[in-house]
PDB file of N, CA, C and O in Angstrom, chain B, residues numbered from 101:
ATOM      1  N   UNK B 101      58.323  23.417  -3.936  1.00  0.00           N
ATOM      2  CA  UNK B 101      57.266  23.475  -2.950  1.00  0.00           C
ATOM      3  C   UNK B 101      55.882  23.292  -3.566  1.00  0.00           C
ATOM      4  O   UNK B 101      54.915  22.981  -2.870  1.00  0.00           O
ATOM      5  N   UNK B 102      55.801  23.486  -4.871  1.00  0.00           N
ATOM      6  CA  UNK B 102      54.514  23.309  -5.535  1.00  0.00           C
ATOM      7  C   UNK B 102      54.045  21.857  -5.430  1.00  0.00           C
ATOM      8  O   UNK B 102      52.845  21.606  -5.321  1.00  0.00           O
ATOM      9  N   UNK B 103      54.976  20.899  -5.461  1.00  0.00           N
ATOM     10  CA  UNK B 103      54.639  19.488  -5.340  1.00  0.00           C
ATOM     11  C   UNK B 103      54.003  19.191  -3.987  1.00  0.00           C
ATOM     12  O   UNK B 103      53.050  18.415  -3.907  1.00  0.00           O
ATOM     13  N   UNK B 104      54.521  19.801  -2.925  1.00  0.00           N
ATOM     14  CA  UNK B 104      53.944  19.601  -1.589  1.00  0.00           C
ATOM     15  C   UNK B 104      52.537  20.177  -1.509  1.00  0.00           C
ATOM     16  O   UNK B 104      51.665  19.603  -0.856  1.00  0.00           O
ATOM     17  N   UNK B 105      52.314  21.307  -2.168  1.00  0.00           N
ATOM     18  CA  UNK B 105      50.982  21.913  -2.178  1.00  0.00           C
ATOM     19  C   UNK B 105      49.991  21.015  -2.913  1.00  0.00           C
ATOM     20  O   UNK B 105      48.857  20.841  -2.469  1.00  0.00           O
ATOM     21  N   UNK B 106      50.420  20.447  -4.035  1.00  0.00           N
ATOM     22  CA  UNK B 106      49.562  19.530  -4.791  1.00  0.00           C
ATOM     23  C   UNK B 106      49.264  18.285  -3.954  1.00  0.00           C
ATOM     24  O   UNK B 106      48.125  17.820  -3.933  1.00  0.00           O
ATOM     25  N   UNK B 107      50.264  17.741  -3.270  1.00  0.00           N
ATOM     26  CA  UNK B 107      50.078  16.558  -2.431  1.00  0.00           C
ATOM     27  C   UNK B 107      49.129  16.857  -1.281  1.00  0.00           C
ATOM     28  O   UNK B 107      48.296  16.019  -0.936  1.00  0.00           O
ATOM     29  N   UNK B 108      49.240  18.026  -0.689  1.00  0.00           N
ATOM     30  CA  UNK B 108      48.374  18.417   0.423  1.00  0.00           C
ATOM     31  C   UNK B 108      46.922  18.557  -0.052  1.00  0.00           C
ATOM     32  O   UNK B 108      45.995  18.117   0.628  1.00  0.00           O
ATOM     33  N   UNK B 109      46.739  19.168  -1.214  1.00  0.00           N
ATOM     34  CA  UNK B 109      45.398  19.323  -1.779  1.00  0.00           C
ATOM     35  C   UNK B 109      44.803  17.959  -2.110  1.00  0.00           C
ATOM     36  O   UNK B 109      43.624  17.714  -1.855  1.00  0.00           O
ATOM     37  N   UNK B 110      45.618  17.073  -2.678  1.00  0.00           N
ATOM     38  CA  UNK B 110      45.154  15.736  -3.021  1.00  0.00           C
ATOM     39  C   UNK B 110      44.727  14.959  -1.780  1.00  0.00           C
ATOM     40  O   UNK B 110      43.729  14.238  -1.808  1.00  0.00           O
ATOM     41  N   UNK B 111      45.472  15.105  -0.703  1.00  0.00           N
ATOM     42  CA  UNK B 111      45.166  14.395   0.542  1.00  0.00           C
ATOM     43  C   UNK B 111      43.869  14.892   1.162  1.00  0.00           C
ATOM     44  O   UNK B 111      43.141  14.105   1.767  1.00  0.00           O
ATOM     45  N   UNK B 112      43.562  16.180   1.027  1.00  0.00           N
ATOM     46  CA  UNK B 112      42.345  16.741   1.613  1.00  0.00           C
ATOM     47  C   UNK B 112      41.107  16.513   0.754  1.00  0.00           C
ATOM     48  O   UNK B 112      39.986  16.645   1.245  1.00  0.00           O
ATOM     49  N   UNK B 113      41.289  16.174  -0.514  1.00  0.00           N
ATOM     50  CA  UNK B 113      40.171  15.966  -1.427  1.00  0.00           C
ATOM     51  C   UNK B 113      39.423  14.699  -1.030  1.00  0.00           C
ATOM     52  O   UNK B 113      40.028  13.634  -0.909  1.00  0.00           O
ATOM     53  N   UNK B 114      38.112  14.808  -0.826  1.00  0.00           N
ATOM     54  CA  UNK B 114      37.313  13.669  -0.358  1.00  0.00           C
ATOM     55  C   UNK B 114      36.368  13.126  -1.424  1.00  0.00           C
ATOM     56  O   UNK B 114      35.543  12.265  -1.118  1.00  0.00           O
ATOM     57  N   UNK B 115      36.458  13.591  -2.641  1.00  0.00           N
ATOM     58  CA  UNK B 115      35.560  13.114  -3.689  1.00  0.00           C
ATOM     59  C   UNK B 115      35.708  11.618  -3.937  1.00  0.00           C
ATOM     60  O   UNK B 115      34.703  10.934  -4.131  1.00  0.00           O
ATOM     61  N   UNK B 116      36.897  11.105  -3.937  1.00  0.00           N
ATOM     62  CA  UNK B 116      37.127   9.681  -4.148  1.00  0.00           C
ATOM     63  C   UNK B 116      36.559   8.842  -3.021  1.00  0.00           C
ATOM     64  O   UNK B 116      36.038   7.752  -3.256  1.00  0.00           O
ATOM     65  N   UNK B 117      36.657   9.345  -1.791  1.00  0.00           N
ATOM     66  CA  UNK B 117      36.132   8.611  -0.637  1.00  0.00           C
ATOM     67  C   UNK B 117      34.619   8.489  -0.719  1.00  0.00           C
ATOM     68  O   UNK B 117      34.062   7.447  -0.374  1.00  0.00           O
ATOM     69  N   UNK B 118      33.961   9.527  -1.166  1.00  0.00           N
ATOM     70  CA  UNK B 118      32.507   9.492  -1.307  1.00  0.00           C
ATOM     71  C   UNK B 118      32.118   8.477  -2.382  1.00  0.00           C
ATOM     72  O   UNK B 118      31.142   7.744  -2.219  1.00  0.00           O
ATOM     73  N   UNK B 119      32.860   8.431  -3.456  1.00  0.00           N
ATOM     74  CA  UNK B 119      32.592   7.466  -4.517  1.00  0.00           C
ATOM     75  C   UNK B 119      32.750   6.040  -4.002  1.00  0.00           C
ATOM     76  O   UNK B 119      31.927   5.175  -4.303  1.00  0.00           O
ATOM     77  N   UNK B 120      33.783   5.796  -3.244  1.00  0.00           N
ATOM     78  CA  UNK B 120      33.999   4.462  -2.674  1.00  0.00           C
ATOM     79  C   UNK B 120      32.855   4.099  -1.737  1.00  0.00           C
ATOM     80  O   UNK B 120      32.397   2.957  -1.739  1.00  0.00           O
ATOM     81  N   UNK B 121      32.388   5.049  -0.940  1.00  0.00           N
ATOM     82  CA  UNK B 121      31.249   4.784  -0.046  1.00  0.00           C
ATOM     83  C   UNK B 121      30.020   4.364  -0.837  1.00  0.00           C
ATOM     84  O   UNK B 121      29.349   3.397  -0.477  1.00  0.00           O
ATOM     85  N   UNK B 122      29.723   5.079  -1.906  1.00  0.00           N
ATOM     86  CA  UNK B 122      28.555   4.746  -2.723  1.00  0.00           C
ATOM     87  C   UNK B 122      28.707   3.390  -3.391  1.00  0.00           C
ATOM     88  O   UNK B 122      27.738   2.639  -3.496  1.00  0.00           O
ATOM     89  N   UNK B 123      29.892   3.075  -3.837  1.00  0.00           N
ATOM     90  CA  UNK B 123      30.123   1.770  -4.474  1.00  0.00           C
ATOM     91  C   UNK B 123      29.925   0.650  -3.456  1.00  0.00           C
ATOM     92  O   UNK B 123      29.312  -0.370  -3.770  1.00  0.00           O
ATOM     93  N   UNK B 124      30.431   0.829  -2.257  1.00  0.00           N
ATOM     94  CA  UNK B 124      30.280  -0.193  -1.212  1.00  0.00           C
ATOM     95  C   UNK B 124      28.811  -0.353  -0.829  1.00  0.00           C
ATOM     96  O   UNK B 124      28.328  -1.476  -0.688  1.00  0.00           O
ATOM     97  N   UNK B 125      28.105   0.751  -0.663  1.00  0.00           N
ATOM     98  CA  UNK B 125      26.680   0.670  -0.312  1.00  0.00           C
ATOM     99  C   UNK B 125      25.870   0.018  -1.431  1.00  0.00           C
ATOM    100  O   UNK B 125      24.978  -0.786  -1.162  1.00  0.00           O
ATOM    101  N   UNK B 126      26.171   0.354  -2.663  1.00  0.00           N
ATOM    102  CA  UNK B 126      25.458  -0.249  -3.791  1.00  0.00           C
ATOM    103  C   UNK B 126      25.732  -1.749  -3.861  1.00  0.00           C
ATOM    104  O   UNK B 126      24.817  -2.537  -4.101  1.00  0.00           O
ATOM    105  N   UNK B 127      26.971  -2.143  -3.655  1.00  0.00           N
ATOM    106  CA  UNK B 127      27.309  -3.569  -3.663  1.00  0.00           C
ATOM    107  C   UNK B 127      26.587  -4.306  -2.535  1.00  0.00           C
ATOM    108  O   UNK B 127      26.141  -5.438  -2.722  1.00  0.00           O
ATOM    109  N   UNK B 128      26.469  -3.678  -1.376  1.00  0.00           N
ATOM    110  CA  UNK B 128      25.760  -4.305  -0.258  1.00  0.00           C
ATOM    111  C   UNK B 128      24.281  -4.473  -0.578  1.00  0.00           C
ATOM    112  O   UNK B 128      23.694  -5.509  -0.265  1.00  0.00           O
ATOM    113  N   UNK B 129      23.677  -3.474  -1.194  1.00  0.00           N
ATOM    114  CA  UNK B 129      22.261  -3.565  -1.547  1.00  0.00           C
ATOM    115  C   UNK B 129      22.034  -4.642  -2.604  1.00  0.00           C
ATOM    116  O   UNK B 129      21.067  -5.398  -2.518  1.00  0.00           O
ATOM    117  N   UNK B 130      22.905  -4.718  -3.587  1.00  0.00           N
ATOM    118  CA  UNK B 130      22.782  -5.753  -4.618  1.00  0.00           C
ATOM    119  C   UNK B 130      22.951  -7.138  -3.998  1.00  0.00           C
ATOM    120  O   UNK B 130      22.203  -8.059  -4.328  1.00  0.00           O
ATOM    121  N   UNK B 131      23.918  -7.291  -3.113  1.00  0.00           N
ATOM    122  CA  UNK B 131      24.129  -8.572  -2.434  1.00  0.00           C
ATOM    123  C   UNK B 131      22.925  -8.980  -1.600  1.00  0.00           C
ATOM    124  O   UNK B 131      22.533 -10.146  -1.593  1.00  0.00           O
ATOM    125  N   UNK B 132      22.344  -8.020  -0.899  1.00  0.00           N
ATOM    126  CA  UNK B 132      21.151  -8.304  -0.103  1.00  0.00           C
ATOM    127  C   UNK B 132      19.990  -8.701  -1.003  1.00  0.00           C
ATOM    128  O   UNK B 132      19.232  -9.615  -0.677  1.00  0.00           O
ATOM    129  N   UNK B 133      19.849  -8.020  -2.128  1.00  0.00           N
ATOM    130  CA  UNK B 133      18.786  -8.368  -3.076  1.00  0.00           C
ATOM    131  C   UNK B 133      18.943  -9.771  -3.614  1.00  0.00           C
ATOM    132  O   UNK B 133      17.959 -10.499  -3.745  1.00  0.00           O
ATOM    133  N   UNK B 134      20.166 -10.161  -3.929  1.00  0.00           N
ATOM    134  CA  UNK B 134      20.418 -11.521  -4.425  1.00  0.00           C
ATOM    135  C   UNK B 134      20.109 -12.555  -3.346  1.00  0.00           C
ATOM    136  O   UNK B 134      19.551 -13.613  -3.639  1.00  0.00           O
ATOM    137  N   UNK B 135      20.467 -12.253  -2.108  1.00  0.00           N
ATOM    138  CA  UNK B 135      20.173 -13.182  -1.010  1.00  0.00           C
ATOM    139  C   UNK B 135      18.672 -13.345  -0.814  1.00  0.00           C
ATOM    140  O   UNK B 135      18.190 -14.459  -0.609  1.00  0.00           O
ATOM    141  N   UNK B 136      17.936 -12.250  -0.877  1.00  0.00           N
ATOM    142  CA  UNK B 136      16.476 -12.318  -0.727  1.00  0.00           C
ATOM    143  C   UNK B 136      15.861 -13.080  -1.894  1.00  0.00           C
ATOM    144  O   UNK B 136      14.971 -13.906  -1.698  1.00  0.00           O
ATOM    145  N   UNK B 137      16.332 -12.805  -3.103  1.00  0.00           N
ATOM    146  CA  UNK B 137      15.811 -13.493  -4.283  1.00  0.00           C
ATOM    147  C   UNK B 137      16.041 -14.998  -4.195  1.00  0.00           C
ATOM    148  O   UNK B 137      15.159 -15.784  -4.542  1.00  0.00           O
ATOM    149  N   UNK B 138      17.215 -15.399  -3.734  1.00  0.00           N
ATOM    150  CA  UNK B 138      17.518 -16.820  -3.586  1.00  0.00           C
ATOM    151  C   UNK B 138      16.601 -17.466  -2.559  1.00  0.00           C
ATOM    152  O   UNK B 138      16.096 -18.568  -2.774  1.00  0.00           O
ATOM    153  N   UNK B 139      16.387 -16.784  -1.450  1.00  0.00           N
ATOM    154  CA  UNK B 139      15.525 -17.313  -0.396  1.00  0.00           C
ATOM    155  C   UNK B 139      14.083 -17.440  -0.871  1.00  0.00           C
ATOM    156  O   UNK B 139      13.442 -18.466  -0.643  1.00  0.00           O
ATOM    157  N   UNK B 140      13.579 -16.422  -1.518  1.00  0.00           N
ATOM    158  CA  UNK B 140      12.195 -16.439  -1.994  1.00  0.00           C
ATOM    159  C   UNK B 140      12.014 -17.487  -3.087  1.00  0.00           C
ATOM    160  O   UNK B 140      10.990 -18.169  -3.130  1.00  0.00           O
ATOM    161  N   UNK B 141      12.991 -17.615  -3.958  1.00  0.00           N
ATOM    162  CA  UNK B 141      12.894 -18.590  -5.041  1.00  0.00           C
ATOM    163  C   UNK B 141      12.814 -20.010  -4.507  1.00  0.00           C
ATOM    164  O   UNK B 141      11.999 -20.801  -4.980  1.00  0.00           O
ATOM    165  N   UNK B 142      13.650 -20.345  -3.528  1.00  0.00           N
ATOM    166  CA  UNK B 142      13.610 -21.708  -2.992  1.00  0.00           C
ATOM    167  C   UNK B 142      12.312 -21.956  -2.225  1.00  0.00           C
ATOM    168  O   UNK B 142      11.752 -23.050  -2.296  1.00  0.00           O
ATOM    169  N   UNK B 143      11.832 -20.959  -1.498  1.00  0.00           N
ATOM    170  CA  UNK B 143      10.562 -21.105  -0.782  1.00  0.00           C
ATOM    171  C   UNK B 143       9.392 -21.257  -1.734  1.00  0.00           C
ATOM    172  O   UNK B 143       8.493 -22.062  -1.492  1.00  0.00           O
ATOM    173  N   UNK B 144       9.396 -20.497  -2.808  1.00  0.00           N
ATOM    174  CA  UNK B 144       8.329 -20.581  -3.799  1.00  0.00           C
ATOM    175  C   UNK B 144       8.338 -21.939  -4.492  1.00  0.00           C
ATOM    176  O   UNK B 144       7.282 -22.513  -4.759  1.00  0.00           O
ATOM    177  N   UNK B 145       9.518 -22.443  -4.778  1.00  0.00           N
ATOM    178  CA  UNK B 145       9.620 -23.752  -5.430  1.00  0.00           C
ATOM    179  C   UNK B 145       9.049 -24.844  -4.532  1.00  0.00           C
ATOM    180  O   UNK B 145       8.357 -25.742  -5.013  1.00  0.00           O
ATOM    181  N   UNK B 146       9.331 -24.777  -3.241  1.00  0.00           N
ATOM    182  CA  UNK B 146       8.822 -25.767  -2.300  1.00  0.00           C
ATOM    183  C   UNK B 146       7.295 -25.732  -2.233  1.00  0.00           C
ATOM    184  O   UNK B 146       6.645 -26.777  -2.256  1.00  0.00           O
ATOM    185  N   UNK B 147       6.730 -24.541  -2.153  1.00  0.00           N
ATOM    186  CA  UNK B 147       5.275 -24.403  -2.080  1.00  0.00           C
ATOM    187  C   UNK B 147       4.633 -24.872  -3.385  1.00  0.00           C
ATOM    188  O   UNK B 147       3.603 -25.546  -3.359  1.00  0.00           O
ATOM    189  N   UNK B 148       5.223 -24.528  -4.507  1.00  0.00           N
ATOM    190  CA  UNK B 148       4.684 -24.940  -5.803  1.00  0.00           C
ATOM    191  C   UNK B 148       4.666 -26.455  -5.930  1.00  0.00           C
ATOM    192  O   UNK B 148       3.687 -27.024  -6.414  1.00  0.00           O
ATOM    193  N   UNK B 149       5.728 -27.109  -5.505  1.00  0.00           N
ATOM    194  CA  UNK B 149       5.773 -28.575  -5.566  1.00  0.00           C
ATOM    195  C   UNK B 149       4.721 -29.193  -4.658  1.00  0.00           C
ATOM    196  O   UNK B 149       4.102 -30.190  -5.029  1.00  0.00           O
ATOM    197  N   UNK B 150       4.506 -28.624  -3.478  1.00  0.00           N
ATOM    198  CA  UNK B 150       3.498 -29.157  -2.551  1.00  0.00           C
ATOM    199  C   UNK B 150       2.096 -29.002  -3.129  1.00  0.00           C
ATOM    200  O   UNK B 150       1.281 -29.919  -3.035  1.00  0.00           O
ATOM    201  N   UNK B 151       1.816 -27.858  -3.720  1.00  0.00           N
ATOM    202  CA  UNK B 151       0.493 -27.635  -4.324  1.00  0.00           C
ATOM    203  C   UNK B 151       0.295 -28.574  -5.511  1.00  0.00           C
ATOM    204  O   UNK B 151      -0.787 -29.136  -5.679  1.00  0.00           O
ATOM    205  N   UNK B 152       1.316 -28.746  -6.325  1.00  0.00           N
ATOM    206  CA  UNK B 152       1.223 -29.631  -7.483  1.00  0.00           C
ATOM    207  C   UNK B 152       0.954 -31.069  -7.048  1.00  0.00           C
ATOM    208  O   UNK B 152       0.119 -31.754  -7.638  1.00  0.00           O
ATOM    209  N   UNK B 153       1.652 -31.516  -6.030  1.00  0.00           N
ATOM    210  CA  UNK B 153       1.448 -32.877  -5.526  1.00  0.00           C
ATOM    211  C   UNK B 153       0.025 -33.047  -5.005  1.00  0.00           C
ATOM    212  O   UNK B 153      -0.613 -34.069  -5.259  1.00  0.00           O
ATOM    213  N   UNK B 154      -0.465 -32.064  -4.288  1.00  0.00           N
ATOM    214  CA  UNK B 154      -1.821 -32.133  -3.740  1.00  0.00           C
ATOM    215  C   UNK B 154      -2.863 -32.150  -4.858  1.00  0.00           C
ATOM    216  O   UNK B 154      -3.815 -32.929  -4.813  1.00  0.00           O
ATOM    217  N   UNK B 155      -2.682 -31.293  -5.856  1.00  0.00           N
ATOM    218  CA  UNK B 155      -3.655 -31.241  -6.951  1.00  0.00           C
ATOM    219  C   UNK B 155      -3.627 -32.494  -7.802  1.00  0.00           C
ATOM    220  O   UNK B 155      -4.668 -32.928  -8.297  1.00  0.00           O
ATOM    221  N   UNK B 156      -2.459 -33.082  -7.979  1.00  0.00           N
ATOM    222  CA  UNK B 156      -2.376 -34.320  -8.754  1.00  0.00           C
ATOM    223  C   UNK B 156      -3.066 -35.478  -8.038  1.00  0.00           C
ATOM    224  O   UNK B 156      -3.540 -36.407  -8.691  1.00  0.00           O
ATOM    225  N   UNK B 157      -3.129 -35.437  -6.732  1.00  0.00           N
ATOM    226  CA  UNK B 157      -3.772 -36.511  -5.973  1.00  0.00           C
ATOM    227  C   UNK B 157      -5.259 -36.282  -5.743  1.00  0.00           C
ATOM    228  O   UNK B 157      -5.927 -37.131  -5.152  1.00  0.00           O
ATOM    229  N   UNK B 158      -5.783 -35.162  -6.194  1.00  0.00           N
ATOM    230  CA  UNK B 158      -7.193 -34.840  -5.967  1.00  0.00           C
ATOM    231  C   UNK B 158      -8.026 -35.296  -7.164  1.00  0.00           C
ATOM    232  O   UNK B 158      -7.655 -35.103  -8.321  1.00  0.00           O
ATOM    233  N   UNK B 159      -9.165 -35.910  -6.840  1.00  0.00           N
ATOM    234  CA  UNK B 159     -10.052 -36.354  -7.895  1.00  0.00           C
ATOM    235  C   UNK B 159     -11.295 -35.458  -7.890  1.00  0.00           C
ATOM    236  O   UNK B 159     -11.903 -35.230  -6.844  1.00  0.00           O
ATOM    237  N   UNK B 160     -11.653 -34.968  -9.041  1.00  0.00           N
ATOM    238  CA  UNK B 160     -12.807 -34.087  -9.168  1.00  0.00           C
ATOM    239  C   UNK B 160     -13.957 -34.891  -9.791  1.00  0.00           C
ATOM    240  O   UNK B 160     -13.800 -35.506 -10.845  1.00  0.00           O
ATOM    241  N   UNK B 161     -15.104 -34.873  -9.124  1.00  0.00           N
ATOM    242  CA  UNK B 161     -16.272 -35.568  -9.640  1.00  0.00           C
ATOM    243  C   UNK B 161     -17.355 -34.547  -9.968  1.00  0.00           C
ATOM    244  O   UNK B 161     -17.502 -33.527  -9.294  1.00  0.00           O
ATOM    245  N   UNK B 162     -18.086 -34.842 -10.992  1.00  0.00           N
ATOM    246  CA  UNK B 162     -19.189 -33.963 -11.390  1.00  0.00           C
ATOM    247  C   UNK B 162     -20.503 -34.680 -11.165  1.00  0.00           C
ATOM    248  O   UNK B 162     -20.583 -35.904 -11.267  1.00  0.00           O
ATOM    249  N   UNK B 163     -21.529 -33.909 -10.859  1.00  0.00           N
ATOM    250  CA  UNK B 163     -22.844 -34.522 -10.622  1.00  0.00           C
ATOM    251  C   UNK B 163     -23.857 -33.909 -11.584  1.00  0.00           C
ATOM    252  O   UNK B 163     -24.775 -33.209 -11.156  1.00  0.00           O
ATOM    253  N   UNK B 164     -23.701 -34.161 -12.835  1.00  0.00           N
ATOM    254  CA  UNK B 164     -24.636 -33.649 -13.840  1.00  0.00           C
ATOM    255  C   UNK B 164     -25.689 -34.674 -14.085  1.00  0.00           C
ATOM    256  O   UNK B 164     -26.587 -34.456 -14.899  1.00  0.00           O
TER     257      UNK B 164
END
């Protein structure tokens, strides 16, 4: 009967479930961060290229 008591205690123990919850939440946050980083990086690259193109086509004159 001691085996049944150990099995019952193991089934009621929720420490592992809490750990799994934290791992899932952490993975979701990391995934969201990677998605945001990818989005911002591509947007920044587009803006940088547009500014570079504009500056390369601009002529600066001095009146000294």
